[in-house]
C-alpha positions as CSV (number, residue, x, y, z in Angstrom):
1,M,-0.3,0.1,0.1
2,K,2.8,2.6,1.0
3,G,4.8,1.4,-2.1
4,L,1.7,2.1,-4.2
5,F,1.1,5.3,-2.8
6,A,4.3,6.5,-3.3
7,F,4.4,5.1,-7.1
8,L,1.1,7.3,-8.0
9,F,2.6,10.3,-6.3
10,L,5.6,10.2,-8.9
11,L,3.4,9.4,-11.6
12,I,1.4,12.5,-11.1
13,S,4.8,14.6,-11.0
14,V,6.1,12.9,-14.0
15,A,2.7,13.5,-15.9
16,A,3.2,17.1,-15.0
17,L,6.4,17.0,-16.6
18,A,5.2,15.3,-19.8
19,Q,2.5,18.2,-20.4
20,D,4.8,20.8,-20.3
21,P,8.7,19.6,-21.3
22,V,11.3,21.4,-20.0
23,R,14.5,23.3,-21.5
24,G,15.6,26.4,-19.7
25,L,16.6,27.0,-16.4
26,S,15.4,29.9,-14.2
27,D,17.2,31.7,-11.2
28,R,14.5,30.8,-8.8
29,F,15.1,26.9,-9.6
30,R,18.4,27.6,-8.4
31,G,17.9,29.1,-5.0
32,L,19.1,32.6,-4.4
33,R,20.6,34.7,-7.4
34,N,24.1,35.0,-7.6
35,V,25.0,32.0,-5.3
36,G,28.6,31.4,-5.7
37,T,30.4,33.2,-8.9
38,G,26.5,33.9,-10.2
39,S,27.4,32.7,-13.8
40,D,27.0,28.8,-13.7
41,T,23.5,27.8,-15.4
42,L,22.8,24.2,-16.5
43,A,21.6,25.3,-19.9
44,R,25.3,26.7,-20.7
45,R,27.5,24.3,-19.2
46,N,29.5,21.7,-21.1
47,K,27.8,18.5,-19.9
48,W,31.2,16.6,-20.6
49,E,33.6,18.7,-18.3
50,D,35.3,17.0,-15.2
51,S,33.7,20.0,-12.9
52,I,30.5,20.1,-10.8
53,T,28.3,22.9,-9.4
54,I,25.9,21.6,-6.9
55,S,23.5,23.0,-4.1
56,Y,20.2,22.3,-2.4
57,R,17.4,23.8,-0.5
58,Y,14.7,22.3,1.8
59,L,10.9,22.5,1.0
60,D,10.0,25.6,3.2
61,T,13.2,27.8,2.5
62,L,14.5,29.6,-0.7
63,K,18.0,29.6,0.7
64,S,20.7,27.5,-1.4
65,Y,23.0,25.5,0.6
66,K,26.5,24.1,-0.6
67,L,27.5,20.5,0.3
68,D,29.5,20.0,3.3
69,S,32.8,18.8,2.6
70,S,35.0,19.8,6.0
71,I,36.8,17.2,7.9
72,R,37.0,18.9,11.3
73,D,33.8,17.8,12.8
74,Y,32.9,14.1,12.6
75,S,29.5,14.5,13.8
76,V,28.8,15.8,10.1
77,K,28.9,12.0,9.1
78,Y,28.3,10.5,12.5
79,P,24.2,10.2,13.2
80,I,24.3,11.6,17.0
81,P,25.1,15.2,17.4
82,A,28.1,16.0,19.6
83,D,25.8,17.9,22.3
84,Y,23.4,14.4,22.8
85,Y,24.3,11.4,25.2
86,Y,23.0,7.8,24.3
87,L,22.6,4.4,26.0
88,G,25.7,3.4,25.1
89,N,25.6,1.8,21.5
90,T,25.1,3.8,18.3
91,G,21.3,3.6,17.3
92,S,20.3,3.4,20.6
93,A,18.0,6.2,22.8
94,A,19.4,9.7,22.6
95,Q,18.8,12.8,24.2
96,P,20.1,16.2,24.3
97,F,22.6,17.3,26.9
98,L,20.7,21.1,26.7
99,F,17.0,21.4,27.6
100,A,14.9,21.3,24.3
101,P,11.0,21.5,25.1
102,S,8.5,20.8,22.3
103,M,8.0,23.6,20.3
104,K,5.2,22.0,18.0
105,A,1.7,22.3,18.6
106,G,-0.9,20.0,17.7
107,W,-0.9,16.0,17.7
108,D,2.0,14.4,18.6
109,A,2.5,10.7,19.3
110,G,5.2,11.5,21.8
111,F,7.9,8.7,20.9
112,H,11.4,10.9,20.3
113,A,14.3,9.1,21.7
114,F,15.3,8.1,18.4
115,D,14.7,11.0,16.0
116,V,18.1,11.6,15.4
117,Y,18.4,8.3,13.1
118,K,15.5,9.3,11.1
119,Y,15.3,11.0,7.7
120,T,12.5,13.4,7.8
121,V,10.7,15.6,5.2
122,E,11.7,18.8,7.3
123,K,15.2,18.0,6.5
124,A,14.8,16.6,2.9
125,R,17.1,18.2,0.3
126,F,16.0,19.1,-3.1
127,F,19.3,19.4,-5.4
128,T,20.3,21.6,-8.5
129,S,23.3,19.7,-10.0
130,T,25.1,20.4,-13.2
131,R,26.7,16.5,-13.2
132,P,24.8,13.9,-11.8
133,Y,26.7,13.2,-8.1
134,S,27.1,10.3,-6.1
135,E,28.2,9.5,-2.5
136,I,29.0,6.5,-1.0
137,S,30.0,6.4,3.0
138,Y,31.3,3.5,5.1
139,L,31.9,3.4,9.0
140,L,33.1,0.5,10.7
141,G,33.5,0.5,14.6
142,T,34.0,-1.7,17.3
143,R,32.4,-5.1,17.8
144,S,31.3,-4.9,14.3
145,E,29.4,-1.7,14.2
146,Q,28.7,-0.7,10.6
147,T,27.1,2.1,8.8
148,I,26.5,2.4,5.1
149,E,25.2,5.2,3.5
150,L,24.5,5.9,-0.2
151,M,23.4,9.3,-1.8
152,H,22.8,10.0,-5.5
153,A,21.5,13.4,-7.0
154,Q,21.2,14.5,-10.3
155,N,18.9,16.8,-12.9
156,I,17.4,14.5,-15.0
157,R,16.7,17.5,-17.4
158,P,17.5,21.1,-16.6
159,Q,14.3,21.9,-14.5
160,W,13.7,18.1,-13.1
161,S,15.9,16.9,-10.3
162,A,15.8,13.9,-8.4
163,H,17.7,12.8,-5.4
164,F,18.0,9.5,-3.3
165,Q,19.3,8.6,-0.1
166,Y,19.5,5.4,2.0
167,R,21.4,4.5,5.2
168,M,21.6,1.5,7.4
169,I,23.1,1.4,11.1
170,N,23.9,-1.9,12.4
171,S,25.5,-2.4,15.6
172,P,25.7,-5.4,18.1
173,G,26.6,-3.4,20.9
174,V,29.0,-3.6,23.7
175,F,26.7,-4.4,26.5
176,K,24.0,-7.4,26.3
177,N,20.8,-6.7,24.8
178,M,21.5,-3.4,23.0
179,K,21.9,-4.2,19.5
180,T,20.4,-1.9,17.2
181,S,19.4,-2.1,13.4
182,H,18.1,1.0,11.5
183,N,17.1,1.5,7.8
184,N,16.2,4.6,6.6
185,Y,15.5,5.9,2.7
186,L,14.6,9.4,1.3
187,L,13.3,10.0,-2.2
188,T,12.8,13.9,-3.5
189,N,11.9,14.9,-7.0
190,W,11.3,18.6,-8.1
191,I,10.1,19.7,-11.2
192,Q,9.3,23.1,-12.8
193,S,7.3,24.1,-15.9
194,K,8.8,25.5,-19.1
195,N,7.1,28.9,-18.5
196,K,8.3,29.0,-14.6
197,R,4.8,29.2,-13.5
198,Y,4.2,25.2,-12.0
199,N,6.5,23.8,-9.4
200,N,5.9,20.2,-8.2
201,Y,7.9,18.9,-4.9
202,F,7.8,15.4,-3.9
203,I,9.0,13.6,-0.8
204,V,9.1,10.1,0.3
205,A,10.7,9.4,3.7
206,A,10.7,6.1,5.7
207,N,12.2,4.8,8.8
208,K,12.5,1.4,10.5
209,L,14.3,1.6,13.7
210,K,15.1,-1.5,15.6
211,A,16.6,-1.1,19.1
212,G,17.3,-3.7,21.7
213,E,16.3,-2.7,25.4
214,S,18.3,-4.2,28.5
215,G,16.9,-1.9,31.5
216,G,20.2,-1.0,32.1
217,I,23.0,-3.2,33.8
218,D,22.2,-5.4,36.9
219,T,23.4,-3.3,40.1
220,S,23.4,-5.6,42.5
221,Q,27.0,-5.7,42.7
222,N,29.7,-3.3,41.3
223,Y,30.3,-5.3,37.9
224,I,31.8,-2.1,36.4
225,D,35.0,-2.6,38.7
226,D,34.9,-6.3,38.7
227,P,38.2,-7.4,36.8
228,D,36.2,-10.9,36.0
229,Y,33.7,-8.5,33.9
230,S,36.4,-6.5,32.0
231,D,34.4,-8.1,28.7
232,R,31.3,-6.0,29.2
233,Y,29.1,-8.0,27.3
234,A,29.0,-10.5,30.4
235,I,27.5,-8.0,32.6
236,P,23.8,-9.1,33.2
237,T,21.0,-6.6,32.4
238,K,17.6,-6.3,34.1
239,I,15.8,-7.7,31.0
240,G,16.4,-9.5,27.6
241,N,18.0,-12.8,26.7
242,A,19.5,-12.1,23.3
243,S,22.8,-13.9,22.6
244,Y,25.5,-12.0,20.8
245,S,25.7,-11.9,17.0
246,T,27.9,-9.9,14.7
247,N,26.0,-11.1,11.7
248,F,25.1,-8.2,9.7
249,F,22.1,-9.2,8.2
250,S,20.7,-10.3,11.3
251,T,18.2,-7.4,12.2
252,N,15.7,-9.6,14.6
253,I,15.2,-7.8,18.2
254,E,13.8,-10.1,20.9
255,T,13.6,-7.6,23.6
256,G,13.1,-3.9,22.6
257,N,11.3,-0.8,20.6
258,I,10.3,-1.3,17.0
259,Y,9.7,2.3,15.2
260,E,8.4,2.6,11.8
261,D,7.2,5.4,9.9
262,F,6.4,6.3,6.3
263,N,5.5,10.0,4.8
264,A,5.1,10.7,1.4
265,V,4.3,14.5,0.6
266,M,3.4,16.5,-2.8
267,R,3.3,20.2,-3.0
268,Q,2.2,22.0,-6.3
269,Q,2.6,25.5,-6.9
270,F,1.0,27.6,-9.5
271,D,2.1,31.2,-9.8
272,L,0.4,34.3,-11.7
273,G,3.2,37.3,-12.4
274,R,5.2,38.6,-15.3
275,K,7.3,37.3,-17.7
276,D,10.9,38.5,-18.3
277,S,14.1,37.4,-19.9
278,L,17.9,37.5,-19.3
279,V,19.5,38.3,-22.6
280,T,23.5,37.2,-22.7
281,D,25.7,37.1,-25.7
282,S,24.8,33.2,-26.6
283,T,21.6,32.6,-25.4
284,V,18.4,33.9,-23.7
285,I,17.2,32.7,-20.3
286,P,13.5,32.9,-19.6
287,L,12.5,34.7,-16.3
288,F,8.9,34.7,-14.4
289,F,8.4,37.3,-11.8
290,P,5.5,35.9,-9.5
291,R,3.0,38.3,-7.7
292,V,0.7,35.9,-6.4
293,R,1.0,32.1,-5.8
294,L,-1.4,29.3,-5.0
295,E,-0.1,26.0,-3.3
296,H,-1.4,22.7,-2.4
297,T,0.3,20.2,0.0
298,I,-0.8,16.8,0.5
299,R,0.7,14.6,2.9
300,Y,0.1,10.9,3.9
301,S,2.1,9.4,7.0
302,T,1.9,6.3,9.1
303,Y,3.5,5.6,12.4
304,K,4.0,2.5,14.0
305,Y,5.5,2.4,17.9
306,M,6.0,-1.0,19.2
307,F,7.7,-2.2,22.5
308,R,8.1,-6.3,22.8
309,D,9.6,-8.9,24.8
310,V,9.2,-12.3,23.7
311,N,11.3,-13.6,26.8
312,A,9.2,-11.7,29.6
313,T,8.6,-14.9,31.6
314,A,12.2,-16.5,30.7
315,S,13.6,-15.7,34.5
316,A,12.0,-14.7,37.8
317,S,14.3,-11.8,37.6
318,I,12.8,-10.4,34.3
319,R,9.3,-11.0,35.8
320,Q,10.2,-9.0,38.9
321,F,11.3,-5.9,37.0
322,Y,8.0,-5.7,35.3
323,R,6.4,-6.2,38.6
324,D,8.5,-3.6,40.3
325,Y,9.2,-0.7,37.8
326,Y,5.8,-1.0,35.7
327,N,3.6,-2.5,38.4
328,I,2.5,-5.4,36.1
329,E,1.8,-8.2,38.5
330,E,1.8,-11.3,36.0
331,V,3.5,-10.7,32.7
332,Q,3.1,-12.9,30.0
333,S,5.1,-14.1,27.2
334,P,5.6,-12.7,24.4
335,F,4.8,-9.0,26.1
336,R,3.8,-6.4,23.8
337,R,2.8,-2.6,23.5
338,Q,1.8,-1.0,20.2
339,D,0.6,2.4,18.8
340,F,-0.4,2.7,15.2
341,W,-1.2,6.2,13.4
342,K,-2.4,7.0,9.8
343,E,-2.3,10.7,8.9
344,L,-3.7,12.5,6.3
345,Y,-3.0,16.3,5.7
346,N,-4.2,18.7,3.4
347,D,-2.9,22.2,2.9
348,F,-4.2,25.0,1.0
349,S,-2.2,28.4,0.8
350,I,-2.0,31.8,-0.8
351,Y,1.3,34.0,-1.4
352,T,1.5,37.3,-2.0
353,F,4.8,39.0,-3.5
354,P,5.1,42.8,-2.7
355,D,8.3,42.8,-4.7
356,A,7.9,40.7,-7.5
357,E,11.7,40.4,-8.4
358,N,12.2,39.4,-4.5
359,T,11.0,35.9,-4.0
360,Q,12.1,36.2,-0.4
361,Q,9.7,38.4,0.9
362,F,6.5,37.4,0.7
363,I,2.9,37.1,2.9
364,K,1.6,33.8,2.9
365,V,-2.2,32.8,4.6
366,G,-3.6,29.2,4.3
367,A,-5.8,26.8,5.8
368,A,-5.3,23.0,6.7
369,V,-7.6,19.8,7.5
370,Q,-5.7,17.0,9.4
371,N,-7.4,13.7,9.6
372,L,-6.0,10.9,12.3
373,K,-6.5,7.5,13.1
374,G,-5.3,5.7,15.8
375,V,-5.1,1.7,17.0
376,F,-4.0,0.7,20.3
377,R,-2.5,-2.9,20.9
378,D,-2.1,-3.4,24.6
379,G,-1.3,-7.0,25.1
380,V,-1.4,-10.6,23.7
381,T,-2.1,-13.9,25.2
382,Q,-0.8,-17.1,24.1
383,T,-2.4,-20.7,23.9
384,N,-0.6,-23.9,22.9
385,D,1.6,-21.5,21.0
386,D,-0.6,-19.7,19.1
387,I,-0.7,-15.9,19.8
388,H,-4.1,-14.0,20.0
389,Y,-4.3,-10.4,20.2
390,T,-6.4,-8.7,22.8
391,D,-8.9,-6.3,21.0
392,D,-7.7,-3.5,19.5
393,V,-8.9,0.3,21.1
394,T,-9.3,2.7,18.4
395,T,-9.7,6.5,18.2
396,S,-10.2,8.8,15.1
397,G,-10.4,12.6,15.0
398,Y,-9.6,15.6,12.9
399,N,-8.2,19.1,13.5
400,I,-9.1,22.5,11.2
401,I,-5.9,24.8,11.3
402,G,-5.2,28.3,10.3
403,H,-1.8,29.6,9.6
404,G,0.0,32.8,8.5
405,E,3.5,33.7,7.7
406,Y,5.4,37.0,6.8
407,R,9.1,36.6,5.6
408,N,11.6,39.4,4.2
409,R,15.1,38.7,3.1
410,T,16.4,41.9,1.9
411,K,18.0,42.2,-1.6
412,N,21.3,43.3,-0.4
413,Q,20.9,40.2,2.2
414,K,21.5,42.2,5.2
415,W,18.2,41.8,6.8
416,N,16.3,38.7,7.6
417,I,12.4,39.0,8.9
418,L,10.2,36.5,9.8
419,A,6.8,36.2,11.7
420,H,4.6,33.1,11.8
421,G,1.4,32.0,13.4
422,K,-0.7,28.6,13.6
423,F,-4.1,28.2,15.3
424,Y,-6.1,25.1,15.7
425,F,-9.5,26.1,15.4
426,V,-11.7,23.0,15.7
427,G,-10.8,19.2,16.4
428,M,-8.6,17.1,18.7
429,N,-6.1,19.8,19.3
430,A,-8.4,22.7,19.6
431,G,-7.0,25.7,20.9
432,D,-3.6,24.8,20.5
433,Y,-1.2,27.4,18.7
434,E,2.2,28.5,17.6
435,A,3.2,32.2,17.1
436,G,7.0,33.6,16.7
437,A,9.2,36.4,15.0
438,S,12.9,37.0,14.4
439,I,14.7,39.3,12.9
440,Q,18.6,39.0,11.8
441,S,20.7,41.7,10.7
442,I,24.2,41.3,8.6
443,L,26.0,44.3,10.3
444,G,29.1,44.0,8.0
445,R,32.2,41.4,7.4
446,K,33.8,43.1,10.7
447,I,31.0,43.6,12.5
448,G,29.2,40.5,12.4
449,S,25.4,39.7,12.6
450,L,22.7,39.7,15.3
451,K,19.4,37.9,15.5
452,L,16.5,38.4,17.9
453,G,13.5,36.0,18.4
454,F,10.6,34.9,20.2
455,E,8.3,31.6,20.1
456,N,5.2,30.6,22.2
457,V,3.5,27.6,21.8
458,N,0.1,26.0,23.5
459,R,0.2,22.7,23.0
460,T,-1.8,19.4,23.7
461,P,0.5,17.2,25.7
462,S,1.5,14.1,23.6
463,Y,-0.9,11.1,23.1
464,I,1.4,8.6,24.7
465,T,-0.1,10.4,27.9
466,N,-3.6,9.8,26.8
467,S,-5.4,6.7,28.5
468,N,-6.2,5.4,25.0
469,S,-2.6,4.9,24.3
470,S,-1.5,1.1,24.8
471,F,1.9,2.7,26.3
472,F,-0.3,4.5,29.3
473,L,0.2,2.0,32.1
474,M,-1.4,3.7,35.0
475,P,-4.2,2.5,36.9
476,Q,-6.6,5.7,35.9
477,A,-6.8,8.2,33.2
478,V,-5.3,11.7,34.2
479,D,-6.5,15.2,33.4
480,L,-3.9,17.2,31.9
481,N,-3.7,20.9,30.9
482,K,-2.4,22.4,28.1
483,E,1.5,22.9,28.0
484,N,2.4,26.6,27.5
485,T,6.4,27.5,26.5
486,T,7.6,30.8,26.0
487,H,11.1,30.7,24.6
488,L,13.0,34.2,23.9
489,Y,16.5,34.1,22.4
490,A,19.3,36.1,20.9
491,D,22.4,35.0,18.7
492,I,25.2,36.9,17.9
493,Y,28.5,36.2,15.6
494,Q,31.7,38.3,15.5
495,P,34.1,36.9,12.6
496,V,37.1,39.0,13.8
497,L,37.1,37.5,17.1
498,R,35.6,34.1,16.0
499,L,33.1,34.5,18.8
500,G,29.4,33.3,18.8
501,L,27.0,34.1,21.7
502,S,24.0,32.5,22.2
503,G,21.3,33.4,25.1
504,H,17.8,31.4,25.5
505,Y,15.6,31.8,28.1
506,Y,12.3,29.7,28.5
507,L,9.2,29.8,30.5
508,I,7.1,26.7,30.9
509,N,3.7,26.3,32.5
510,N,2.1,23.1,32.9
511,Y,5.2,20.8,32.0
512,V,4.4,17.3,31.2
513,Y,6.9,14.8,32.7
514,Y,7.4,11.2,33.8
515,T,8.2,10.8,37.6
516,N,9.2,7.1,37.2
517,Y,8.9,4.2,34.7
518,Y,5.2,5.2,33.8
519,T,3.8,7.9,36.2
520,V,2.7,11.2,34.4
521,Q,2.5,14.5,36.3
522,Q,2.7,18.0,35.4
523,A,4.5,20.7,36.9
524,P,3.4,24.6,37.6
525,L,5.4,27.5,36.1
526,F,9.2,27.5,35.9
527,N,12.1,29.1,33.9
528,L,15.3,28.1,32.4
529,F,18.4,30.1,31.1
530,Q,21.0,28.9,28.8
531,L,24.2,30.5,27.6
532,V,26.2,29.3,24.6
533,V,29.8,30.5,24.1
534,N,31.5,29.6,20.8
535,K,35.2,30.6,20.2
536,A,37.8,29.6,17.8
537,F,41.3,30.4,18.8
538,V,43.7,30.1,15.8
539,T,47.7,30.4,15.6
540,G,50.6,29.4,13.2
541,K,51.9,31.2,9.9
542,K,49.0,29.3,8.3
543,E,46.3,29.6,11.2
544,Q,46.6,25.7,11.1
545,W,46.7,25.0,14.6
546,K,43.3,25.5,16.1
547,W,41.1,25.4,19.4
548,L,37.6,25.1,18.7
549,A,35.7,25.8,22.1
550,D,32.0,25.4,22.8
551,V,31.0,25.9,26.5
552,Y,26.8,25.7,27.3
553,F,25.8,27.1,30.8
554,Q,22.2,26.1,32.1
555,Q,20.3,27.3,35.1
556,V,16.5,26.1,36.3
557,I,15.0,29.0,38.1
558,G,12.2,27.8,40.2
559,N,11.4,24.1,41.2
560,G,10.9,22.8,37.8
561,P,11.4,19.2,37.2
562,V,14.2,19.2,34.8
563,N,18.0,18.1,35.5
564,V,20.4,19.3,33.3
565,P,24.2,19.9,33.6
566,S,25.1,23.3,34.6
567,I,28.1,23.2,32.4
568,F,28.8,21.2,29.2
569,T,31.6,21.9,27.2
570,R,33.1,20.4,24.0
571,N,37.0,21.2,23.1
572,R,38.8,20.3,19.7
573,F,42.5,20.9,19.9
574,M,43.6,20.2,16.1
575,Y,46.2,20.8,13.5
576,E,44.2,21.6,10.1
577,G,46.4,21.8,7.0
578,N,47.6,20.3,4.0
579,L,51.2,19.4,5.4
580,G,52.6,20.6,2.4
581,F,50.5,18.6,-0.1
582,N,48.2,20.6,-2.3
583,N,45.4,17.9,-3.2
584,L,45.6,16.7,0.9
585,K,43.4,18.4,3.4
586,I,44.0,17.1,7.1
587,A,42.6,17.8,10.6
588,M,43.9,15.6,13.5
589,G,44.0,16.1,17.4
590,F,41.8,15.5,20.2
591,D,37.9,16.0,20.6
592,T,36.8,16.2,24.5
593,R,33.5,16.2,26.0
594,Y,32.9,17.4,29.7
595,R,29.6,18.2,31.8
596,T,29.5,18.8,35.3
597,G,27.8,16.1,37.7
598,Y,24.3,16.2,37.7
599,K,21.2,13.9,38.2
600,A,20.7,12.4,35.1
601,N,17.3,11.6,33.6
602,R,16.5,7.8,33.8
603,Y,15.2,5.5,30.8
604,S,12.3,4.0,30.8
605,P,12.6,1.2,27.9
606,I,8.5,0.3,27.1
607,L,7.6,3.7,27.1
608,G,11.0,4.8,24.9
609,Q,10.8,7.8,27.6
610,F,13.6,9.4,29.6
611,F,12.4,10.4,33.0
612,Y,12.9,12.7,35.8
613,Q,14.8,11.5,38.7
614,D,16.0,12.9,41.9
615,E,18.0,10.4,43.5
616,T,21.4,9.6,41.8
617,T,24.0,12.1,41.0
618,L,26.3,11.2,38.1
619,N,29.9,12.3,38.0
620,Y,32.4,12.0,35.0
621,N,35.6,10.3,36.0
622,L,37.3,11.8,33.3
623,P,36.4,14.0,30.5
624,D,35.4,11.9,27.0
625,I,38.4,11.9,25.2
626,A,38.9,10.8,21.3
627,A,41.9,10.9,19.5
628,F,41.5,11.4,15.5
629,V,42.8,11.8,12.0
630,H,40.8,12.9,9.3
631,F,41.6,13.8,6.2
632,R,40.4,14.8,2.5
633,I,42.1,14.1,-1.0
634,N,39.7,15.7,-3.7
635,S,36.1,14.2,-3.1
636,F,37.8,11.1,-0.7
637,R,37.3,11.7,2.9
638,A,38.5,9.2,5.6
639,F,38.1,9.3,9.4
640,V,40.1,7.4,11.8
641,R,39.1,7.8,15.5
642,A,39.8,6.3,18.9
643,E,37.4,7.3,21.4
644,N,36.8,7.0,25.0
645,L,40.7,7.3,25.9
646,N,39.5,8.3,29.3
647,T,38.5,4.9,30.4
648,F,42.1,3.3,30.5
649,R,43.2,2.4,34.0
650,S,44.8,-0.5,36.1
651,L,42.1,-2.6,37.7
652,N,43.7,-5.3,40.4
653,G,46.9,-5.3,38.4
654,Q,45.1,-5.6,35.0
655,Y,45.2,-2.6,32.4
656,G,42.3,-2.0,30.3
657,F,39.6,0.1,29.3
658,T,37.2,-0.4,32.1
659,N,36.9,2.9,33.6
660,N,33.5,4.1,32.0
661,N,31.8,7.0,32.5
662,F,27.6,6.8,32.7
663,A,25.6,8.3,30.2
664,A,22.3,7.8,32.6
665,P,21.9,5.5,35.8
666,E,22.7,1.7,35.0
667,Y,23.7,2.7,31.4
668,P,27.5,3.4,31.0
669,Y,29.3,4.4,28.0
670,P,31.5,1.7,26.3
671,G,35.5,1.7,27.0
672,L,37.8,2.0,23.8
673,L,36.1,2.2,20.5
674,I,37.9,2.5,17.1
675,R,36.0,3.7,14.2
676,L,37.2,3.7,10.8
677,G,35.2,5.6,8.2
678,I,35.4,6.7,4.4
679,S,33.1,8.9,2.4
680,W,33.8,8.9,-1.6
681,G,31.8,11.8,-3.9
682,F,31.8,10.6,-7.6
683,V,30.8,13.1,-10.6
684,N,29.1,10.7,-13.0
């Protein structure tokens, strides 16, 4: 069904192209005017030449971006951002060190612990390329951790571009029952008509995430400091009974979470305005300046969230885990919880352009209808090896939404103004809203830039807290009020000093949080302040010696149920240069992370949620330290890293990497990790 839906969308897009063959290329198709040299167009380039000009943009922006070919930051290729912590294995649940509340109104299923591993519609890229371009990336890590990523982008015709991306992550893990197996794919298609009036954007983004859950290591004795358990896979865990396997093609998760989503989006735009052309010595380039734009967006999505444990009754300790932490007196095997959602979203919008020659200044108003259907499966029973599902609970609903937006990026690129709002008039989330505004000024190369903004969001708590959800394990329903969050922020960048400053202030009321593995509560009004400092120190004749420092300060004001490290810092000490070779670019040095001690969130494996705790303080033994050598030769990049060097110690006369830091209570980071990665781009 999903494949048929995607095929029909693509067929409509290609049909639109067949009705109006394309030959030229407008500036609007390429994004911003005069990007780079401003002289490259697909129509005038020799398709047999070796060089390539490639850029991309996102669905809701007109700004054009270049591919990132830098090598100083490994997190560009690694799926987990540097300011996140994760539960000890690539692909496991992850959360930022920095407080980041949901700033999205309306319906939300509530499962976000694995969001960093997803391809999303919002991050889907539409490419413009003078030649077909492909990229292959491969990462090999300790314990047979492997990541494969493939990307291909090309302009099939001057005004028809397509892009495909695939990623697979497979990691058995250093600790027991933490195996992960993720698969993601993304397809984008962009067509513009010959007369420049019609645009068709098409996106398919799908993810299948499988993550084993251990419940944390057994803390009945100090296994971490026991030399007999230097092989960390031997440490017992609270749930799961999986055997170790390095088989790359083995994706079975017996105890853990399986999240799947499928998203298909098609946006069509038709412009009314004025024709024009750009005449050069050798050709005439047709242009079109819009005054009014009609836009229709349709989105179909499915979401499945499931926790299962086929070994829930394998031992008394596992049964005790479910009894103690979830109040499930008689767990059955296989144990299962599942929420399944379908969403159909239709949006119609009208744009007006006060200045026809500046498409980055516009007023947009629109209305949308969102239809939702949920199916919740809250358990299974098993008789004579036959599995019978309990009766499904279903719900359905809709939302009618109005929205508006004003944007103005001035022609001289010095000012960027944005104001937007969205209101849910009727339906499941009636009364929800989003409102925000920002202004950014480029004050000059020496002075830098300044950005000021605010956001206010009123939102219904995520549906996982609703008693209909199969993941709602409280004995009775709770009446939750809408969350309200106000966010004020300011960003300053000074290029001469290589200094960035950012301040964030949050005012939160009715904050929804978990107090234990399954209990939901709301908090009264509280505040939180964040200050971020980014500074680059450089020295040497060619400024090849660098110290890149990122420092984050956070403070909760009031009695908010939020525990965050007061200080989190990342520091990279490196050499970045070419060692005298023209085609070589190399970065090598040390990458360190440190955060002050704090009462880190615990993690609930069934719900896939991090939750507040006020008992256990986690202190770092030493900063996380990684040594690295990254280099690039033309379009080939390689990454060699030795991570968690800080875990080296002598334990009862035995030397090894066993001085583990903890990401969360009962979830230690692994010891030494060796990662080797390559990324190779090809011009076809």
